[in-house]
C-alpha positions as CSV (number, residue, x, y, z in Angstrom):
1,X,-71.2,35.2,-21.2
2,X,-72.7,37.7,-23.6
3,X,-69.8,37.3,-26.0
4,X,-70.5,33.5,-26.1
5,X,-74.2,34.1,-26.8
6,X,-73.2,36.2,-29.8
7,X,-71.4,33.2,-31.3
8,X,-74.5,30.9,-31.1
9,X,-76.4,30.3,-34.3
10,X,-79.9,28.9,-34.3
11,X,-81.2,26.6,-36.9
12,X,-84.8,27.4,-37.8
13,X,-87.1,24.8,-39.3
14,X,-89.7,25.2,-42.1
15,X,-92.3,26.3,-39.6
16,X,-90.1,29.1,-38.3
17,X,-89.4,27.4,-35.0
18,X,-85.9,26.7,-33.7
19,X,-84.8,23.1,-34.3
20,X,-81.1,23.2,-33.4
21,X,-78.1,25.2,-32.4
22,X,-74.7,25.6,-34.1
23,X,-71.7,26.5,-31.9
24,X,-68.0,27.1,-32.8
25,X,-65.6,24.7,-31.1
26,X,-64.3,27.3,-28.6
27,X,-67.8,27.9,-27.3
28,X,-68.5,24.2,-27.1
29,X,-65.3,23.6,-25.2
30,X,-66.2,26.5,-22.8
31,X,-69.6,24.9,-22.2
32,X,-68.1,21.5,-21.5
33,X,-65.5,23.0,-19.1
34,X,-68.2,24.8,-17.2
35,X,-70.3,21.6,-16.9
36,X,-67.2,19.6,-15.7
37,X,-66.4,22.3,-13.1
38,X,-70.0,22.2,-11.8
39,X,-69.8,18.4,-11.6
40,X,-66.5,18.6,-9.7
41,X,-68.0,21.0,-7.2
42,X,-70.8,18.6,-6.6
43,X,-68.4,15.7,-6.0
44,X,-66.3,17.8,-3.6
45,X,-69.3,18.9,-1.6
46,X,-70.6,15.3,-1.3
47,X,-67.2,14.0,-0.3
48,X,-66.7,16.7,2.3
49,X,-70.2,16.0,3.7
50,X,-69.4,12.3,3.9
51,X,-66.2,13.1,5.7
52,X,-67.9,15.5,8.1
53,X,-70.7,12.9,8.8
54,X,-67.9,10.3,9.6
55,X,-66.4,12.7,12.2
56,X,-63.3,13.2,10.0
57,X,-62.6,9.5,9.9
58,X,-61.5,8.7,6.4
59,X,-62.1,5.0,6.7
60,X,-65.7,5.5,8.0
61,X,-66.3,8.0,5.2
62,X,-65.4,5.2,2.7
63,X,-62.1,6.5,1.6
64,X,-59.6,3.9,0.5
65,X,-55.8,4.1,0.7
66,X,-54.0,4.9,-2.6
67,X,-52.0,1.7,-2.4
68,X,-55.2,-0.3,-2.5
69,X,-56.6,1.6,-5.4
70,X,-53.3,1.5,-7.4
71,X,-53.1,-2.3,-6.9
72,X,-56.7,-2.6,-8.2
73,X,-56.0,-0.5,-11.2
74,X,-52.8,-2.5,-12.0
75,X,-54.8,-5.7,-11.6
76,X,-52.8,-7.1,-8.6
77,X,-53.1,-7.3,-4.9
78,X,-50.4,-5.9,-2.6
């Protein structure tokens, strides 16, 4: 993480206060990836909690069969 911090450039305004940050694309992509991973972990935890609360019953937990979702995505009913 320290290596990433070394590639960050701060933009300072006329009053000497930071007004922005410049990042190289590799650093920006690393930040985005970390945020997406954190979001994925949250979704997995919520999903597992719902499944646990439903006693392992996927239907009670609100899971839908792939065939139903696929038909919906393709715009047709099976």
